[in-house]
N, CA, C and O atoms as a Tinker XYZ file with bonds, in Angstrom:
   392  protein
     1  N    -63.083000  -40.395000  -17.986000    73     2
     2  CA   -62.728000  -39.079000  -17.494000    64     1     3
     3  C    -63.957000  -38.176000  -17.590000    63     2     4     5
     4  O    -64.621000  -38.129000  -18.625000    81     3
     5  N    -64.252000  -37.468000  -16.517000    73     3     6
     6  CA   -65.405000  -36.565000  -16.512000    64     5     7
     7  C    -65.030000  -35.223000  -17.122000    63     6     8     9
     8  O    -63.852000  -34.908000  -17.288000    81     7
     9  N    -66.060000  -34.429000  -17.458000    73     7    10
    10  CA   -65.826000  -33.094000  -18.002000    64     9    11
    11  C    -65.007000  -32.268000  -17.015000    63    10    12    13
    12  O    -64.101000  -31.539000  -17.419000    81    11
    13  N    -65.319000  -32.377000  -15.734000    73    11    14
    14  CA   -64.612000  -31.634000  -14.713000    64    13    15
    15  C    -63.120000  -31.964000  -14.730000    63    14    16    17
    16  O    -62.292000  -31.066000  -14.578000    81    15
    17  N    -62.763000  -33.242000  -14.912000    73    15    18
    18  CA   -61.364000  -33.653000  -14.937000    64    17    19
    19  C    -60.647000  -33.164000  -16.189000    63    18    20    21
    20  O    -59.426000  -33.009000  -16.163000    81    19
    21  N    -61.358000  -32.918000  -17.278000    73    19    22
    22  CA   -60.755000  -32.462000  -18.525000    64    21    23
    23  C    -60.431000  -30.977000  -18.510000    63    22    24    25
    24  O    -59.625000  -30.522000  -19.320000    81    23
    25  N    -61.033000  -30.214000  -17.617000    73    23    26
    26  CA   -60.827000  -28.770000  -17.592000    64    25    27
    27  C    -59.409000  -28.430000  -17.151000    63    26    28    29
    28  O    -58.881000  -28.992000  -16.192000    81    27
    29  N    -58.815000  -27.500000  -17.876000    73    27    30
    30  CA   -57.471000  -27.053000  -17.531000    64    29    31
    31  C    -57.496000  -26.084000  -16.353000    63    30    32    33
    32  O    -56.549000  -26.043000  -15.567000    81    31
    33  N    -58.580000  -25.299000  -16.222000    73    31    34
    34  CA   -58.678000  -24.281000  -15.188000    64    33    35
    35  C    -59.983000  -24.420000  -14.421000    63    34    36    37
    36  O    -60.985000  -24.891000  -14.959000    81    35
    37  N    -59.961000  -24.004000  -13.158000    73    35    38
    38  CA   -61.165000  -24.029000  -12.331000    64    37    39
    39  C    -62.208000  -23.091000  -12.919000    63    38    40    41
    40  O    -61.870000  -22.090000  -13.549000    81    39
    41  N    -63.453000  -23.414000  -12.713000    73    39    42
    42  CA   -64.555000  -22.629000  -13.274000    64    41    43
    43  C    -65.323000  -21.962000  -12.143000    63    42    44    45
    44  O    -65.593000  -22.581000  -11.114000    81    43
    45  N    -65.670000  -20.697000  -12.342000    73    43    46
    46  CA   -66.458000  -19.963000  -11.363000    64    45    47
    47  C    -67.751000  -19.489000  -12.008000    63    46    48    49
    48  O    -67.736000  -18.986000  -13.131000    81    47
    49  N    -68.863000  -19.646000  -11.311000    73    47    50
    50  CA   -70.154000  -19.209000  -11.844000    64    49    51
    51  C    -70.357000  -17.731000  -11.565000    63    50    52    53
    52  O    -70.147000  -17.260000  -10.447000    81    51
    53  N    -70.767000  -17.008000  -12.596000    73    51    54
    54  CA   -71.060000  -15.585000  -12.488000    64    53    55
    55  C    -72.261000  -15.288000  -13.374000    63    54    56    57
    56  O    -72.728000  -16.161000  -14.106000    81    55
    57  N    -72.751000  -14.084000  -13.312000    73    55    58
    58  CA   -73.815000  -13.629000  -14.199000    64    57    59
    59  C    -73.567000  -12.140000  -14.437000    63    58    60    61
    60  O    -74.086000  -11.289000  -13.715000    81    59
    61  N    -72.768000  -11.842000  -15.455000    73    59    62
    62  CA   -72.300000  -10.478000  -15.710000    64    61    63
    63  C    -72.713000  -10.058000  -17.115000    63    62    64    65
    64  O    -72.477000  -10.801000  -18.068000    81    63
    65  N    -73.326000   -8.881000  -17.268000    73    63    66
    66  CA   -73.611000   -8.382000  -18.617000    64    65    67
    67  C    -72.299000   -8.113000  -19.353000    63    66    68    69
    68  O    -71.321000   -7.670000  -18.752000    81    67
    69  N    -72.286000   -8.384000  -20.654000    73    67    70
    70  CA   -71.079000   -8.183000  -21.451000    64    69    71
    71  C    -71.453000   -7.613000  -22.813000    63    70    72    73
    72  O    -72.464000   -7.998000  -23.401000    81    71
    73  N    -70.642000   -6.706000  -23.303000    73    71    74
    74  CA   -70.729000   -6.257000  -24.689000    64    73    75
    75  C    -69.541000   -6.871000  -25.398000    63    74    76    77
    76  O    -68.421000   -6.839000  -24.887000    81    75
    77  N    -69.779000   -7.432000  -26.578000    73    75    78
    78  CA   -68.675000   -8.048000  -27.297000    64    77    79
    79  C    -68.810000   -7.789000  -28.790000    63    78    80    81
    80  O    -69.910000   -7.631000  -29.320000    81    79
    81  N    -67.664000   -7.752000  -29.446000    73    79    82
    82  CA   -67.604000   -7.463000  -30.867000    64    81    83
    83  C    -67.049000   -8.682000  -31.596000    63    82    84    85
    84  O    -65.999000   -9.216000  -31.239000    81    83
    85  N    -67.779000   -9.110000  -32.625000    73    83    86
    86  CA   -67.340000  -10.193000  -33.509000    64    85    87
    87  C    -67.489000   -9.675000  -34.930000    63    86    88    89
    88  O    -68.569000   -9.242000  -35.331000    81    87
    89  N    -66.405000   -9.722000  -35.685000    73    87    90
    90  CA   -66.388000   -9.254000  -37.077000    64    89    91
    91  C    -66.948000   -7.834000  -37.228000    63    90    92    93
    92  O    -67.705000   -7.548000  -38.156000    81    91
    93  N    -66.561000   -6.950000  -36.298000    73    91    94
    94  CA   -66.947000   -5.549000  -36.377000    64    93    95
    95  C    -68.365000   -5.224000  -35.944000    63    94    96    97
    96  O    -68.792000   -4.074000  -36.047000    81    95
    97  N    -69.098000   -6.209000  -35.463000    73    95    98
    98  CA   -70.483000   -5.981000  -35.041000    64    97    99
    99  C    -70.603000   -6.133000  -33.528000    63    98   100   101
   100  O    -70.074000   -7.081000  -32.947000    81    99
   101  N    -71.309000   -5.186000  -32.893000    73    99   102
   102  CA   -71.477000   -5.183000  -31.444000    64   101   103
   103  C    -72.666000   -6.056000  -31.039000    63   102   104   105
   104  O    -73.743000   -5.972000  -31.629000    81   103
   105  N    -72.449000   -6.900000  -30.019000    73   103   106
   106  CA   -73.496000   -7.767000  -29.458000    64   105   107
   107  C    -73.546000   -7.562000  -27.956000    63   106   108   109
   108  O    -72.609000   -7.037000  -27.356000    81   107
   109  N    -74.651000   -7.982000  -27.354000    73   107   110
   110  CA   -74.779000   -7.991000  -25.905000    64   109   111
   111  C    -75.152000   -9.389000  -25.468000    63   110   112   113
   112  O    -75.905000  -10.086000  -26.150000    81   111
   113  N    -74.623000   -9.796000  -24.330000    73   111   114
   114  CA   -74.902000  -11.112000  -23.783000    64   113   115
   115  C    -74.628000  -11.101000  -22.297000    63   114   116   117
   116  O    -74.555000  -10.044000  -21.671000    81   115
   117  N    -74.475000  -12.302000  -21.733000    73   115   118
   118  CA   -74.177000  -12.437000  -20.311000    64   117   119
   119  C    -73.082000  -13.472000  -20.145000    63   118   120   121
   120  O    -73.155000  -14.563000  -20.711000    81   119
   121  N    -72.065000  -13.126000  -19.366000    73   119   122
   122  CA   -71.037000  -14.097000  -19.009000    64   121   123
   123  C    -71.618000  -14.953000  -17.894000    63   122   124   125
   124  O    -72.054000  -14.436000  -16.865000    81   123
   125  N    -71.621000  -16.270000  -18.105000    73   123   126
   126  CA   -72.198000  -17.177000  -17.111000    64   125   127
   127  C    -71.138000  -17.969000  -16.353000    63   126   128   129
   128  O    -71.355000  -18.335000  -15.198000    81   127
   129  N    -70.006000  -18.238000  -16.976000    73   127   130
   130  CA   -68.924000  -18.968000  -16.324000    64   129   131
   131  C    -67.601000  -18.348000  -16.720000    63   130   132   133
   132  O    -67.424000  -17.900000  -17.853000    81   131
   133  N    -66.677000  -18.327000  -15.780000    73   131   134
   134  CA   -65.337000  -17.821000  -16.049000    64   133   135
   135  C    -64.332000  -18.879000  -15.603000    63   134   136   137
   136  O    -64.389000  -19.352000  -14.468000    81   135
   137  N    -63.414000  -19.248000  -16.492000    73   135   138
   138  CA   -62.291000  -20.097000  -16.114000    64   137   139
   139  C    -61.212000  -19.165000  -15.604000    63   138   140   141
   140  O    -60.727000  -18.305000  -16.339000    81   139
   141  N    -60.845000  -19.329000  -14.377000    73   139   142
   142  CA   -59.996000  -18.348000  -13.705000    64   141   143
   143  C    -58.506000  -18.607000  -13.848000    63   142   144   145
   144  O    -57.714000  -17.845000  -13.295000    81   143
   145  N    -58.093000  -19.622000  -14.547000    73   143   146
   146  CA   -56.667000  -19.828000  -14.737000    64   145   147
   147  C    -55.927000  -20.095000  -13.435000    63   146   148   149
   148  O    -54.746000  -19.771000  -13.313000    81   147
   149  N    -56.623000  -20.690000  -12.454000    73   147   150
   150  CA   -56.001000  -21.019000  -11.191000    64   149   151
   151  C    -55.851000  -19.839000  -10.249000    63   150   152   153
   152  O    -55.270000  -19.987000   -9.174000    81   151
   153  N    -56.354000  -18.686000  -10.616000    73   151   154
   154  CA   -56.249000  -17.499000   -9.775000    64   153   155
   155  C    -57.607000  -17.169000   -9.167000    63   154   156   157
   156  O    -58.630000  -17.740000   -9.546000    81   155
   157  N    -57.597000  -16.251000   -8.230000    73   155   158
   158  CA   -58.808000  -15.956000   -7.472000    64   157   159
   159  C    -59.671000  -14.894000   -8.132000    63   158   160   161
   160  O    -60.896000  -15.009000   -8.101000    81   159
   161  N    -59.080000  -13.865000   -8.727000    73   159   162
   162  CA   -59.880000  -12.766000   -9.240000    64   161   163
   163  C    -59.913000  -12.739000  -10.756000    63   162   164   165
   164  O    -58.970000  -13.167000  -11.422000    81   163
   165  N    -61.004000  -12.235000  -11.284000    73   163   166
   166  CA   -61.153000  -12.101000  -12.731000    64   165   167
   167  C    -60.093000  -11.145000  -13.265000    63   166   168   169
   168  O    -59.579000  -11.342000  -14.366000    81   167
   169  N    -59.770000  -10.133000  -12.510000    73   167   170
   170  CA   -58.797000   -9.136000  -12.955000    64   169   171
   171  C    -57.460000   -9.779000  -13.296000    63   170   172   173
   172  O    -56.762000   -9.309000  -14.194000    81   171
   173  N    -57.099000  -10.836000  -12.601000    73   171   174
   174  CA   -55.791000  -11.443000  -12.774000    64   173   175
   175  C    -55.785000  -12.600000  -13.764000    63   174   176   177
   176  O    -54.796000  -13.328000  -13.845000    81   175
   177  N    -56.838000  -12.783000  -14.502000    73   175   178
   178  CA   -56.897000  -13.895000  -15.448000    64   177   179
   179  C    -55.823000  -13.714000  -16.514000    63   178   180   181
   180  O    -55.729000  -12.652000  -17.129000    81   179
   181  N    -55.018000  -14.741000  -16.735000    73   179   182
   182  CA   -54.076000  -14.701000  -17.843000    64   181   183
   183  C    -54.226000  -15.928000  -18.723000    63   182   184   185
   184  O    -53.594000  -16.025000  -19.775000    81   183
   185  N    -55.044000  -16.846000  -18.306000    73   183   186
   186  CA   -55.397000  -18.026000  -19.084000    64   185   187
   187  C    -56.885000  -18.230000  -18.895000    63   186   188   189
   188  O    -57.529000  -17.491000  -18.150000    81   187
   189  N    -57.432000  -19.225000  -19.563000    73   187   190
   190  CA   -58.836000  -19.523000  -19.363000    64   189   191
   191  C    -59.726000  -18.795000  -20.334000    63   190   192   193
   192  O    -59.293000  -18.403000  -21.419000    81   191
   193  N    -60.972000  -18.613000  -19.944000    73   191   194
   194  CA   -61.934000  -17.979000  -20.821000    64   193   195
   195  C    -63.282000  -17.838000  -20.161000    63   194   196   197
   196  O    -63.398000  -17.898000  -18.937000    81   195
   197  N    -64.303000  -17.650000  -20.979000    73   195   198
   198  CA   -65.658000  -17.439000  -20.475000    64   197   199
   199  C    -66.673000  -18.154000  -21.349000    63   198   200   201
   200  O    -66.406000  -18.486000  -22.505000    81   199
   201  N    -67.843000  -18.383000  -20.768000    73   199   202
   202  CA   -69.005000  -18.794000  -21.543000    64   201   203
   203  C    -69.912000  -17.586000  -21.616000    63   202   204   205
   204  O    -70.328000  -17.049000  -20.589000    81   203
   205  N    -70.223000  -17.152000  -22.845000    73   203   206
   206  CA   -71.121000  -16.019000  -23.040000    64   205   207
   207  C    -72.462000  -16.539000  -23.521000    63   206   208   209
   208  O    -72.561000  -17.157000  -24.582000    81   207
   209  N    -73.488000  -16.283000  -22.734000    73   207   210
   210  CA   -74.847000  -16.683000  -23.101000    64   209   211
   211  C    -75.352000  -15.723000  -24.185000    63   210   212   213
   212  O    -75.409000  -14.511000  -23.980000    81   211
   213  N    -75.711000  -16.280000  -25.325000    73   211   214
   214  CA   -76.200000  -15.483000  -26.448000    64   213   215
   215  C    -76.926000  -16.412000  -27.407000    63   214   216   217
   216  O    -76.518000  -17.558000  -27.599000    81   215
   217  N    -77.993000  -15.924000  -28.004000    73   215   218
   218  CA   -78.738000  -16.742000  -28.955000    64   217   219
   219  C    -78.358000  -16.433000  -30.401000    63   218   220   221
   220  O    -78.966000  -16.959000  -31.333000    81   219
   221  N    -77.345000  -15.575000  -30.588000    73   219   222
   222  CA   -76.886000  -15.238000  -31.931000    64   221   223
   223  C    -76.027000  -16.378000  -32.469000    63   222   224   225
   224  O    -75.540000  -17.211000  -31.704000    81   223
   225  N    -75.846000  -16.412000  -33.773000    73   223   226
   226  CA   -75.078000  -17.475000  -34.427000    64   225   227
   227  C    -73.644000  -17.011000  -34.692000    63   226   228   229
   228  O    -73.423000  -15.955000  -35.284000    81   227
   229  N    -72.678000  -17.809000  -34.249000    73   227   230
   230  CA   -71.262000  -17.518000  -34.445000    64   229   231
   231  C    -70.569000  -18.773000  -34.946000    63   230   232   233
   232  O    -71.182000  -19.837000  -35.030000    81   231
   233  N    -69.289000  -18.648000  -35.278000    73   231   234
   234  CA   -68.502000  -19.784000  -35.772000    64   233   235
   235  C    -67.248000  -19.964000  -34.927000    63   234   236   237
   236  O    -66.672000  -18.996000  -34.430000    81   235
   237  N    -66.843000  -21.200000  -34.776000    73   235   238
   238  CA   -65.593000  -21.496000  -34.087000    64   237   239
   239  C    -64.451000  -20.823000  -34.835000    63   238   240   241
   240  O    -64.405000  -20.831000  -36.065000    81   239
   241  N    -63.538000  -20.245000  -34.080000    73   239   242
   242  CA   -62.375000  -19.586000  -34.656000    64   241   243
   243  C    -62.517000  -18.081000  -34.808000    63   242   244   245
   244  O    -61.527000  -17.396000  -35.062000    81   243
   245  N    -63.730000  -17.550000  -34.658000    73   243   246
   246  CA   -63.913000  -16.105000  -34.779000    64   245   247
   247  C    -63.297000  -15.400000  -33.569000    63   246   248   249
   248  O    -63.383000  -15.886000  -32.441000    81   247
   249  N    -62.673000  -14.246000  -33.825000    73   247   250
   250  CA   -62.100000  -13.431000  -32.756000    64   249   251
   251  C    -63.195000  -12.638000  -32.064000    63   250   252   253
   252  O    -64.173000  -12.223000  -32.685000    81   251
   253  N    -63.010000  -12.434000  -30.754000    73   251   254
   254  CA   -63.985000  -11.735000  -29.927000    64   253   255
   255  C    -63.256000  -10.694000  -29.076000    63   254   256   257
   256  O    -62.236000  -10.994000  -28.456000    81   255
   257  N    -63.783000   -9.481000  -29.052000    73   255   258
   258  CA   -63.305000   -8.436000  -28.161000    64   257   259
   259  C    -64.455000   -8.125000  -27.220000    63   258   260   261
   260  O    -65.565000   -7.852000  -27.677000    81   259
   261  N    -64.213000   -8.160000  -25.909000    73   259   262
   262  CA   -65.320000   -7.998000  -24.967000    64   261   263
   263  C    -65.005000   -6.997000  -23.870000    63   262   264   265
   264  O    -63.847000   -6.791000  -23.507000    81   263
   265  N    -66.055000   -6.379000  -23.351000    73   263   266
   266  CA   -65.962000   -5.432000  -22.247000    64   265   267
   267  C    -67.043000   -5.792000  -21.232000    63   266   268   269
   268  O    -68.208000   -5.984000  -21.583000    81   267
   269  N    -66.633000   -5.879000  -19.967000    73   267   270
   270  CA   -67.592000   -6.180000  -18.904000    64   269   271
   271  C    -67.106000   -5.577000  -17.598000    63   270   272   273
   272  O    -65.929000   -5.243000  -17.460000    81   271
   273  N    -68.009000   -5.438000  -16.647000    73   271   274
   274  CA   -67.673000   -4.928000  -15.324000    64   273   275
   275  C    -67.134000   -6.075000  -14.485000    63   274   276   277
   276  O    -67.832000   -7.063000  -14.256000    81   275
   277  N    -65.907000   -5.949000  -14.032000    73   275   278
   278  CA   -65.290000   -6.991000  -13.223000    64   277   279
   279  C    -65.769000   -6.881000  -11.779000    63   278   280   281
   280  O    -65.585000   -5.841000  -11.145000    81   279
   281  N    -66.379000   -7.941000  -11.255000    73   279   282
   282  CA   -66.849000   -7.883000   -9.865000    64   281   283
   283  C    -65.694000   -7.920000   -8.869000    63   282   284   285
   284  O    -65.888000   -7.602000   -7.695000    81   283
   285  N    -64.497000   -8.300000   -9.314000    73   283   286
   286  CA   -63.382000   -8.435000   -8.383000    64   285   287
   287  C    -62.717000   -7.107000   -8.049000    63   286   288   289
   288  O    -62.136000   -6.968000   -6.973000    81   287
   289  N    -62.790000   -6.122000   -8.954000    73   287   290
   290  CA   -62.170000   -4.847000   -8.619000    64   289   291
   291  C    -63.049000   -3.660000   -8.998000    63   290   292   293
   292  O    -62.574000   -2.526000   -9.047000    81   291
   293  N    -64.319000   -3.916000   -9.264000    73   291   294
   294  CA   -65.324000   -2.883000   -9.505000    64   293   295
   295  C    -64.899000   -1.901000  -10.597000    63   294   296   297
   296  O    -65.053000   -0.688000  -10.452000    81   295
   297  N    -64.380000   -2.425000  -11.653000    73   295   298
   298  CA   -63.985000   -1.618000  -12.790000    64   297   299
   299  C    -64.294000   -2.354000  -14.072000    63   298   300   301
   300  O    -64.797000   -3.477000  -14.058000    81   299
   301  N    -63.989000   -1.709000  -15.173000    73   299   302
   302  CA   -64.264000   -2.303000  -16.478000    64   301   303
   303  C    -63.095000   -3.166000  -16.927000    63   302   304   305
   304  O    -61.935000   -2.774000  -16.797000    81   303
   305  N    -63.403000   -4.321000  -17.447000    73   303   306
   306  CA   -62.412000   -5.270000  -17.942000    64   305   307
   307  C    -62.571000   -5.382000  -19.450000    63   306   308   309
   308  O    -63.690000   -5.497000  -19.951000    81   307
   309  N    -61.473000   -5.350000  -20.168000    73   307   310
   310  CA   -61.478000   -5.539000  -21.622000    64   309   311
   311  C    -60.633000   -6.754000  -21.933000    63   310   312   313
   312  O    -59.479000   -6.831000  -21.510000    81   311
   313  N    -61.186000   -7.701000  -22.665000    73   311   314
   314  CA   -60.456000   -8.931000  -22.993000    64   313   315
   315  C    -60.626000   -9.256000  -24.468000    63   314   316   317
   316  O    -61.612000   -8.871000  -25.097000    81   315
   317  N    -59.658000   -9.965000  -25.000000    73   315   318
   318  CA   -59.705000  -10.449000  -26.384000    64   317   319
   319  C    -59.562000  -11.959000  -26.336000    63   318   320   321
   320  O    -58.766000  -12.496000  -25.565000    81   319
   321  N    -60.344000  -12.642000  -27.170000    73   319   322
   322  CA   -60.278000  -14.091000  -27.197000    64   321   323
   323  C    -60.741000  -14.627000  -28.534000    63   322   324   325
   324  O    -60.925000  -13.891000  -29.503000    81   323
   325  N    -60.924000  -15.944000  -28.549000    73   323   326
   326  CA   -61.341000  -16.644000  -29.760000    64   325   327
   327  C    -62.434000  -17.633000  -29.390000    63   326   328   329
   328  O    -62.363000  -18.276000  -28.343000    81   327
   329  N    -63.449000  -17.757000  -30.245000    73   327   330
   330  CA   -64.525000  -18.719000  -30.009000    64   329   331
   331  C    -63.966000  -20.123000  -30.235000    63   330   332   333
   332  O    -63.483000  -20.444000  -31.321000    81   331
   333  N    -64.041000  -20.958000  -29.187000    73   331   334
   334  CA   -63.493000  -22.313000  -29.275000    64   333   335
   335  C    -64.578000  -23.384000  -29.267000    63   334   336   337
   336  O    -64.313000  -24.535000  -29.614000    81   335
   337  N    -65.791000  -23.018000  -28.876000    73   335   338
   338  CA   -66.926000  -23.946000  -28.987000    64   337   339
   339  C    -68.216000  -23.154000  -28.992000    63   338   340   341
   340  O    -68.276000  -22.023000  -28.509000    81   339
   341  N    -69.249000  -23.772000  -29.549000    73   339   342
   342  CA   -70.559000  -23.122000  -29.624000    64   341   343
   343  C    -71.633000  -24.086000  -29.142000    63   342   344   345
   344  O    -71.474000  -25.305000  -29.210000    81   343
   345  N    -72.730000  -23.514000  -28.655000    73   343   346
   346  CA   -73.886000  -24.307000  -28.254000    64   345   347
   347  C    -75.123000  -23.511000  -28.633000    63   346   348   349
   348  O    -75.008000  -22.349000  -29.023000    81   347
   349  N    -76.293000  -24.102000  -28.528000    73   347   350
   350  CA   -77.511000  -23.350000  -28.824000    64   349   351
   351  C    -77.734000  -22.176000  -27.854000    63   350   352   353
   352  O    -78.522000  -21.273000  -28.132000    81   351
   353  N    -77.028000  -22.206000  -26.713000    73   351   354
   354  CA   -77.239000  -21.184000  -25.687000    64   353   355
   355  C    -76.134000  -20.138000  -25.629000    63   354   356   357
   356  O    -76.255000  -19.163000  -24.888000    81   355
   357  N    -75.053000  -20.320000  -26.398000    73   355   358
   358  CA   -73.983000  -19.345000  -26.334000    64   357   359
   359  C    -72.671000  -19.845000  -26.904000    63   358   360   361
   360  O    -72.629000  -20.809000  -27.668000    81   359
   361  N    -71.588000  -19.160000  -26.511000    73   359   362
   362  CA   -70.265000  -19.466000  -27.055000    64   361   363
   363  C    -69.236000  -19.602000  -25.924000    63   362   364   365
   364  O    -69.323000  -18.932000  -24.895000    81   363
   365  N    -68.276000  -20.478000  -26.146000    73   363   366
   366  CA   -67.132000  -20.602000  -25.272000    64   365   367
   367  C    -65.984000  -19.823000  -25.883000    63   366   368   369
   368  O    -65.596000  -20.065000  -27.025000    81   367
   369  N    -65.438000  -18.880000  -25.114000    73   367   370
   370  CA   -64.359000  -18.022000  -25.607000    64   369   371
   371  C    -63.107000  -18.295000  -24.772000    63   370   372   373
   372  O    -63.138000  -18.231000  -23.543000    81   371
   373  N    -62.016000  -18.596000  -25.455000    73   371   374
   374  CA   -60.725000  -18.750000  -24.788000    64   373   375
   375  C    -59.978000  -17.440000  -24.910000    63   374   376   377
   376  O    -59.848000  -16.892000  -26.005000    81   375
   377  N    -59.480000  -16.928000  -23.771000    73   375   378
   378  CA   -58.766000  -15.663000  -23.776000    64   377   379
   379  C    -57.424000  -15.806000  -24.472000    63   378   380   381
   380  O    -56.763000  -16.842000  -24.386000    81   379
   381  N    -57.033000  -14.730000  -25.169000    73   379   382
   382  CA   -55.687000  -14.636000  -25.694000    64   381   383
   383  C    -54.787000  -14.133000  -24.580000    63   382   384   385
   384  O    -55.275000  -13.737000  -23.522000    81   383
   385  N    -53.492000  -14.143000  -24.801000    73   383   386
   386  CA   -52.559000  -13.636000  -23.790000    64   385   387
   387  C    -52.706000  -12.127000  -23.686000    63   386   388   389
   388  O    -52.794000  -11.438000  -24.702000    81   387
   389  N    -52.733000  -11.600000  -22.435000    73   387   390
   390  CA   -52.895000  -10.153000  -22.249000    64   389   391
   391  C    -51.700000   -9.376000  -22.762000    63   390   392
   392  O    -51.680000   -8.148000  -22.679000    81   391
């Protein structure tokens, strides 16, 4: 089974600046991929998550609160999620239910 076949939701490539808070500390990074939960717009995401490019060190299981400009409706999006995987280049965040 390939990585693509293991994904629960389709992935869309983006490059969006993001501010996010982990353990009360503010960070800046870039959202590089968004799992859209089978929907077309970021605004309507109710499942899925994002990959945030960041060179800071985090741990799996940490809660994340993030704010970014949604390209789908030209407004600010606020999401809450949990770090589900880490890499040397960033973190994978799974969204919580809105």
